[in-house]
C-alpha positions as CSV (number, residue, x, y, z in Angstrom):
1,M,22.0,-15.2,-72.3
2,F,18.6,-15.1,-70.5
3,R,20.1,-17.7,-67.9
4,M,23.0,-15.1,-67.3
5,F,20.8,-12.2,-67.0
6,F,18.4,-14.1,-64.3
7,K,21.5,-15.1,-62.5
8,R,22.5,-11.5,-62.2
9,I,19.0,-10.4,-60.9
10,F,19.1,-13.1,-58.5
11,L,22.5,-12.0,-57.2
12,L,21.3,-8.6,-56.8
13,L,18.3,-9.3,-55.2
14,I,20.5,-11.6,-52.6
15,I,22.8,-8.5,-52.3
16,A,19.9,-6.1,-51.8
17,G,18.3,-8.4,-49.0
18,C,21.3,-8.6,-47.0
19,V,22.0,-4.8,-47.4
20,A,18.3,-4.3,-46.2
21,G,19.0,-6.7,-43.6
22,C,22.1,-5.5,-42.4
23,A,20.5,-1.9,-42.4
24,A,17.5,-3.0,-40.4
25,Y,19.6,-4.8,-38.1
26,Y,21.8,-1.7,-37.5
27,W,18.7,0.7,-36.9
28,A,17.2,-1.8,-34.8
29,T,20.3,-2.1,-32.4
30,F,21.5,1.4,-32.8
31,K,21.9,3.1,-29.2
32,M,19.8,6.2,-29.4
33,V,20.9,9.3,-27.6
34,L,18.4,10.9,-25.6
35,T,17.7,14.3,-24.6
36,S,18.4,13.3,-20.9
37,P,19.7,10.3,-18.9
38,L,16.4,8.7,-18.3
39,I,13.1,9.5,-20.2
40,E,9.8,8.3,-19.0
41,V,7.0,7.8,-21.7
42,T,3.4,6.9,-21.1
43,V,1.8,4.8,-23.5
44,K,-1.9,5.3,-23.6
45,P,-4.6,2.4,-23.6
46,H,-5.8,1.0,-27.0
47,S,-3.1,2.6,-28.9
48,A,-2.4,1.4,-32.3
49,V,1.3,0.8,-33.4
50,P,1.5,4.4,-35.2
51,S,0.0,6.2,-32.1
52,V,2.4,4.3,-29.8
53,A,5.4,5.3,-32.3
54,A,4.1,9.0,-32.1
55,Q,3.8,9.1,-28.2
56,L,7.4,7.8,-27.9
57,R,8.7,10.4,-30.2
58,D,6.8,12.9,-28.5
59,G,8.2,11.8,-25.2
60,G,11.8,12.2,-26.4
61,L,12.7,8.8,-28.2
62,P,14.2,9.8,-31.8
63,I,12.5,6.9,-33.6
64,H,11.3,6.5,-37.3
65,P,7.4,5.9,-37.3
66,L,7.8,4.0,-40.5
67,F,10.7,1.7,-39.2
68,F,8.9,1.3,-35.6
69,N,6.0,-0.1,-37.7
70,F,8.1,-2.3,-39.8
71,L,10.2,-3.8,-36.9
72,T,7.3,-4.6,-34.6
73,R,5.8,-6.6,-37.6
74,V,9.3,-8.3,-38.0
75,M,9.4,-9.1,-34.4
76,G,5.7,-10.3,-34.4
77,V,4.5,-7.9,-31.7
78,S,2.4,-5.4,-33.6
79,T,-0.6,-6.6,-31.7
80,K,1.1,-7.1,-28.2
81,L,2.1,-3.8,-27.3
82,K,0.8,-2.9,-24.0
83,S,-0.2,0.3,-22.5
84,G,1.6,1.9,-19.1
85,S,4.4,4.1,-18.1
86,Y,7.9,3.1,-19.4
87,E,11.2,4.3,-18.3
88,F,14.1,4.3,-21.0
89,L,17.8,4.9,-20.2
90,N,20.1,6.8,-22.6
91,G,21.6,4.3,-25.3
92,V,18.5,2.2,-25.5
93,S,18.0,0.7,-28.8
94,L,14.8,0.5,-30.7
95,Y,14.7,-3.3,-30.6
96,E,15.0,-3.1,-26.7
97,V,12.2,-0.1,-26.9
98,I,9.8,-2.4,-28.6
99,E,10.6,-5.6,-26.5
100,K,9.9,-3.8,-23.4
101,I,6.6,-2.6,-24.3
102,A,5.5,-5.6,-25.7
103,R,6.6,-7.6,-22.4
104,G,4.6,-4.7,-20.4
105,E,7.6,-3.7,-18.3
106,V,5.9,-0.9,-17.1
107,N,7.5,1.4,-14.4
108,H,5.9,0.5,-11.2
109,Y,5.5,3.1,-8.2
110,G,4.6,2.2,-4.5
111,I,3.1,3.6,-1.5
112,T,3.6,2.0,2.0
113,V,0.9,2.3,4.3
114,I,2.3,2.2,8.0
115,E,0.8,-0.2,10.6
116,G,-0.8,2.2,13.3
117,W,-1.4,5.1,11.3
118,T,-4.8,6.7,11.3
119,F,-6.9,6.6,8.2
120,K,-6.4,10.6,8.2
121,Q,-2.8,10.0,7.8
122,M,-3.0,7.2,5.0
123,R,-4.9,9.9,3.2
124,A,-2.4,12.5,3.4
125,E,0.2,10.1,2.1
126,V,-1.7,9.1,-1.0
127,D,-2.8,12.7,-1.8
128,L,0.7,13.6,-1.9
129,H,1.8,10.8,-4.3
130,P,2.7,12.4,-7.9
131,A,2.2,9.0,-9.8
132,L,-1.4,8.8,-8.7
133,K,-4.8,10.3,-10.2
134,H,-6.4,11.8,-7.6
135,E,-10.0,11.3,-7.6
136,S,-10.8,11.4,-4.1
137,I,-9.6,15.0,-3.4
138,G,-12.5,16.9,-1.9
139,M,-14.2,13.9,-1.0
140,S,-15.5,13.1,2.7
141,D,-14.7,9.7,4.0
142,A,-18.1,8.8,3.6
143,E,-18.3,9.4,-0.1
144,L,-14.7,7.8,-0.5
145,M,-16.1,4.7,1.0
146,H,-19.3,4.7,-1.0
147,R,-17.1,4.9,-4.2
148,I,-15.0,1.9,-3.1
149,G,-18.0,-0.3,-2.7
150,A,-17.9,0.1,1.2
151,D,-21.0,2.3,1.5
152,G,-22.2,2.9,5.1
153,L,-18.9,1.6,6.8
154,M,-16.7,4.0,8.8
155,A,-13.3,4.6,7.0
156,E,-10.9,4.3,10.3
157,G,-9.2,1.0,10.7
158,M,-10.7,-0.8,7.4
159,F,-7.7,-0.6,5.1
160,F,-4.6,-2.9,5.4
161,P,-1.2,-1.5,6.1
162,D,1.1,-2.7,3.3
163,T,3.2,-1.6,0.5
164,Y,1.0,-1.2,-2.8
165,L,2.8,-1.2,-6.1
166,F,0.9,0.5,-9.3
167,T,1.4,2.1,-12.1
168,K,1.7,5.6,-13.3
169,G,-1.8,7.1,-13.8
170,S,-3.7,4.8,-11.5
171,T,-6.3,6.0,-9.4
172,D,-6.1,6.8,-5.7
173,L,-9.6,5.0,-5.5
174,E,-8.2,1.9,-7.0
175,L,-5.5,1.8,-4.4
176,Y,-8.0,2.5,-1.4
177,Q,-10.3,-0.5,-2.9
178,R,-7.1,-2.7,-2.8
179,A,-6.4,-1.9,0.7
180,Y,-10.0,-2.2,1.6
181,R,-10.5,-5.6,0.3
182,L,-6.9,-6.8,1.6
183,M,-8.2,-5.8,5.1
184,Q,-11.3,-7.7,4.7
185,K,-9.4,-10.7,3.5
186,R,-7.0,-10.8,6.5
187,L,-9.5,-9.9,9.1
188,N,-11.7,-12.9,7.8
189,E,-8.6,-15.4,7.8
190,A,-7.6,-14.3,11.4
191,W,-11.5,-14.6,12.5
192,A,-11.7,-18.2,11.0
193,S,-8.8,-19.3,13.1
194,R,-9.7,-17.6,16.3
195,V,-9.8,-19.4,19.8
196,P,-13.0,-20.1,21.6
197,G,-14.4,-18.0,24.2
198,L,-13.4,-14.6,23.1
199,P,-15.8,-11.4,23.7
200,F,-16.4,-10.5,20.2
201,N,-19.6,-11.2,18.1
202,V,-18.6,-10.2,14.9
203,P,-15.0,-9.8,13.2
204,Y,-15.4,-5.9,13.3
205,E,-15.3,-5.9,17.1
206,A,-11.8,-7.9,16.8
207,L,-10.8,-5.1,14.5
208,I,-11.6,-2.4,16.9
209,M,-9.7,-4.2,19.5
210,A,-6.7,-4.8,17.3
211,S,-6.4,-1.2,16.6
212,L,-5.9,-0.7,20.4
213,V,-3.3,-3.4,20.4
214,E,-1.6,-1.9,17.4
215,K,-1.3,1.7,19.4
216,E,-0.3,0.4,22.7
217,T,3.0,-1.6,21.8
218,G,5.3,-1.7,19.0
219,Q,7.0,-4.8,20.3
220,L,6.0,-7.9,18.3
221,D,6.3,-10.6,21.0
222,E,4.2,-8.4,23.5
223,R,1.1,-8.1,21.4
224,S,-0.7,-11.2,22.3
225,K,0.0,-10.3,25.9
226,V,-1.4,-6.6,25.7
227,A,-4.3,-8.2,23.7
228,A,-4.9,-10.5,26.6
229,V,-4.8,-8.0,29.0
230,L,-7.5,-5.8,27.2
231,I,-9.6,-8.8,26.6
232,N,-9.5,-9.9,30.1
233,R,-10.8,-6.5,31.3
234,L,-13.4,-6.3,28.7
235,K,-14.8,-9.9,29.7
236,K,-14.6,-8.5,33.5
237,G,-16.7,-5.4,32.6
238,M,-13.4,-3.1,33.7
239,L,-12.8,0.1,32.0
240,L,-10.0,-0.4,29.1
241,Q,-8.1,2.5,30.3
242,T,-5.6,3.1,27.4
243,D,-4.1,6.4,26.6
244,S,-4.1,5.9,22.8
245,T,-7.9,5.9,23.2
246,V,-8.0,9.4,24.9
247,I,-5.5,10.9,22.3
248,Y,-7.6,9.8,19.3
249,G,-10.7,11.1,21.1
250,M,-9.0,14.4,21.6
251,G,-8.2,15.0,17.9
252,K,-6.6,18.3,17.2
253,L,-6.4,19.0,20.9
254,Y,-3.9,16.7,21.7
255,T,-0.4,18.4,21.5
256,G,1.9,15.6,22.7
257,R,1.1,15.3,26.4
258,I,-1.9,13.7,28.4
259,R,-3.1,16.0,31.5
260,K,-5.4,14.6,34.1
261,R,-8.3,16.8,32.8
262,D,-8.0,15.1,29.5
263,L,-8.5,11.5,31.1
264,I,-11.7,12.8,32.8
265,R,-13.0,14.5,29.9
266,D,-15.6,12.4,28.1
267,T,-15.5,11.7,24.7
268,P,-16.8,8.6,22.7
269,Y,-13.1,7.2,22.5
270,N,-12.1,7.8,26.3
271,S,-11.8,4.4,27.7
272,Y,-11.1,6.0,30.8
273,T,-14.9,7.2,31.0
274,R,-16.6,4.7,29.0
275,A,-16.7,0.9,29.5
276,G,-16.8,-1.6,26.4
277,L,-15.4,-1.3,23.0
278,L,-15.0,1.9,21.2
279,P,-17.2,2.8,18.4
280,T,-14.6,2.4,15.7
281,P,-11.2,1.5,15.6
282,I,-8.7,4.1,16.2
283,A,-5.8,3.0,13.8
284,L,-4.9,0.6,11.0
285,P,-3.8,-2.5,12.4
286,G,-1.7,-5.1,10.7
287,H,-1.6,-8.8,10.8
288,A,0.2,-9.1,13.8
289,S,-2.2,-7.3,15.9
290,L,-5.2,-9.1,14.1
291,S,-3.7,-12.4,15.1
292,A,-2.9,-11.3,18.6
293,V,-6.3,-10.3,19.4
294,L,-8.0,-13.4,18.1
295,N,-5.3,-15.8,19.6
296,P,-4.1,-13.8,22.7
297,A,-1.6,-15.1,25.2
298,K,-2.9,-17.2,28.1
299,T,-2.7,-14.7,31.4
300,D,-4.5,-13.5,33.9
301,A,-2.9,-10.3,33.8
302,L,-5.0,-7.2,33.9
303,Y,-2.7,-4.3,33.9
304,F,0.5,-3.2,31.8
305,V,2.6,-0.2,32.1
306,A,5.6,0.7,29.8
307,C,9.0,0.3,31.1
308,G,10.5,3.3,29.0
309,D,12.7,0.9,26.8
310,G,10.0,-0.2,24.5
311,T,8.7,-3.2,26.6
312,S,6.0,-3.5,29.2
313,H,5.6,-4.8,32.6
314,F,2.4,-7.0,33.4
315,S,0.5,-7.2,36.6
316,L,-2.1,-9.5,37.7
317,N,-3.4,-6.9,40.3
318,L,-3.9,-3.4,41.1
319,Q,-1.1,-3.4,43.8
320,E,1.2,-4.7,41.7
321,H,0.5,-2.8,39.1
322,N,0.8,0.5,41.2
323,R,4.3,-0.5,42.3
324,A,5.1,-1.2,38.7
325,V,4.0,2.6,37.7
326,E,5.9,3.9,40.4
327,K,9.0,2.1,39.6
328,Y,9.1,3.0,36.1
329,Q,7.8,6.6,36.3
330,R,10.5,7.1,38.8
331,A,13.0,5.8,36.4
332,R,12.0,8.2,33.5
333,Q,12.3,11.2,35.9
């Protein structure tokens, strides 16, 4: 009789376990109906499992905290939930939610810093990004540089143009620091592979020249030629005479056109009135411009002029250059 009783108890336990397992499977894989097609929830750092459940529920996911806790233990991930911003589509299951957070599949945002931008343009773009935590608002450029560990350096040209990915809530200072460190890495790499005989004593001087090349041509295959022309002029003590330097020195006075009086108005950046390198870069140069300056084309050309189609004409002497200027200026009239 007792044997029969224990058999029945054992059978009931098996049935109860099966029912519980089926119920758990159902609730784990049930497609949740969200309040919108896509919900974004940010899990705070150092959150325990109950806190993660509460944050998800407050964010719009209809989950039961006790079952969330139970399922994380069953899945063996209760100590592996990662902070960050997560996106969930309507119809997601609780199992998928937990798996995503345990793997740390956070929602990444991105910002692209364009080659040839000034630092002012970069700051304007960063300031507008809604996913960043803006700690640099109101800071001067000098204070910003201090905060990223580049105290005493001018900001212009010191950030590498690239696409930077980050999670929601990352600070803009973290992004600036990444871009600054990447520029240092790329500049030092290019400097280490430079050809001999260049008129640069330190990498920063090459960075200044690279910013001019970046602004003077958008043609990838012409950058080494433009770099060679500017380097040849620098070696001979000639004025660099590039319009981009005049424009940078004009600042807000530039309205889209350079007049003769602008060419003769002296500023620290006017390469028509001052010889040698500029005091700082005038833009953020990319890898191609850095490489072009430190490995310029082999040419004796001393002049170049835009042809109007995106390319340039290169000349060995002033007479040839004047003929080219007349030809291409007439073509644009």
